[in-house]
C-alpha positions, 0 to 999 in steps of 0.5 A, a space after each residue: 844305711 838304705 835298706 836291701 830288697 828284703 827289708 823293703 819288702 817288709 816296710 823298712 826304711 833303714 838297715 844296720 851297716 855291715 862290715 864284711 870281714 876284718 880287713 874291711 873293719 881295719 880300713 874303716 877304722 882308718 879311712 877318712 869319713 867318705 871312704 869309711 861311708 862307702 864301706 858301709 852297705 846293707 846286707 846282701 839280699 841272697 843271705 837274708 830272710 824274713 818271717 812273720 812273728 806275732 805283734 804281742 812280741 812288742 809287749 814288754 814282759 809278755 810271758 804267754 807268747 808262742 814263737 814258732 821254732 823257738 824253744 820257750 825257756 822259763 
């Protein structure tokens, strides 16, 4: 789905689609295509945040990476 304002602020052009609760999930499973799409929407801005992470996180197998606030377990 289209990104919310938080994701747009960091350059994302899409967002995971979220269903809010079990009732919405049930409705989505039984809806026609148009109704199902209307139930999918981005995460609310008010409950989402972003934090910068080192670019090294993109390197598969990088064991030397230290992430702030994350326990490194080896």
